[in-house]
N, C-alpha and C positions, 0 to 999 in steps of 0.2 A: 504494500500500500504506500502510495506517495505521502510524504510529510511536507507540511508548509509551516513556516514560521509566522508569527503574528505580523511582523513587518512585511513579509511577502504577501500575506493576505490583504493587508492595508493597501499596499501598492496596486494589487490586482483590482480591488474594489474602487480605487481612485482612477483607474485607467479607463477612459471612455471608449477606447478602441477594443476592449475585451468584453466579452459577454460576462454577465455576473453569475457566479455560482449559486447554488442553493446552499444556504448556511443552516445546517441541520443540528440544532442544539438538543443533545440527548440527556441533559441534566433534569433533575426533578423540578416540578413547577415552582417550588419556593426559591430554588436557585435561579431559575429563569427570571422570576419577578425581581430578585435582588439585583441582578446585572445581566446584561446581554449585549452582544454585538448588534448594532442596528441592522435590521433586515432579516435577522435570524427567525427561524420557525422552531417552535417547541414540539418535540416528539420524544418524550421520555424513553429511555432505553428499554424499559420493561414493556412499552407499548409498541415497539417497532415490529415484532412478529405479527401483530394484528393490523398494523397500519402501513407497512412498507409499500403496499400497492398504490398508495397516494403519491409515491415518488416516481419520476420518469427514470427508467432503467439506463438511459443513455445520457442523463444529465451529469454535469460536474457538481458533485456534492461534497462540500467541506463539512466534515464531522467536527462538532464542537462539544466540549465538556469543561470541567473545571481545570484539570491539569493535562488532559490528553489521553488518559488510560481508558476510561469508559468509551470515549468516542472511537478509539482505536478498535476496541472489541466490537462495538456496534458496526463499525465500518467493515470489519472482517466478516461479520454476519451478512451484510449486504453484498459483499463481494462473492460470497458463497452462493448467493441467490442470483448471480449474474450481473450485478451492477459493476460497470467497468470504469466509472469516473469518480471513484471514491478517493478523497484526500483527507488526511487527518491534520487538524490544527495542533501542531506540536506545542505543548505547554498550555493549551486551552485558553479560557477567558482570563486566567491568572496572568498568562504571558501578554495577552491583549492589554490588560490593565497596566501592566508594568512597562511595556514597550511602545504602545500606541496611544492609549487613552488613560493617562494617570488620574483623571478625575472620576473614572468609573468606580463605583462602589466595589469593595472586595469582601470576601468572607473566608 
């Protein structure tokens, strides 16, 4: 699975010449309410087996969690189902808050 740093994701999102990825946040609802990358959609990890059909199999999907471990696991699950554009945000929203948006609330 490809990995992407918070800085690389920020540059991608700021580039008008590139299509925007799906930002799939797999954290729990309370975590998503506490902080999130703008434009992210919430799909808690435990709900992915019931909801993965909502995602396009050929989309570029950046998996997001707190530090990057849960999103990596969820991404592996989607890859096993045939999704080929899965990218994990290395360091998760914690890295985003540290490297891109220091005003973001943390926990």
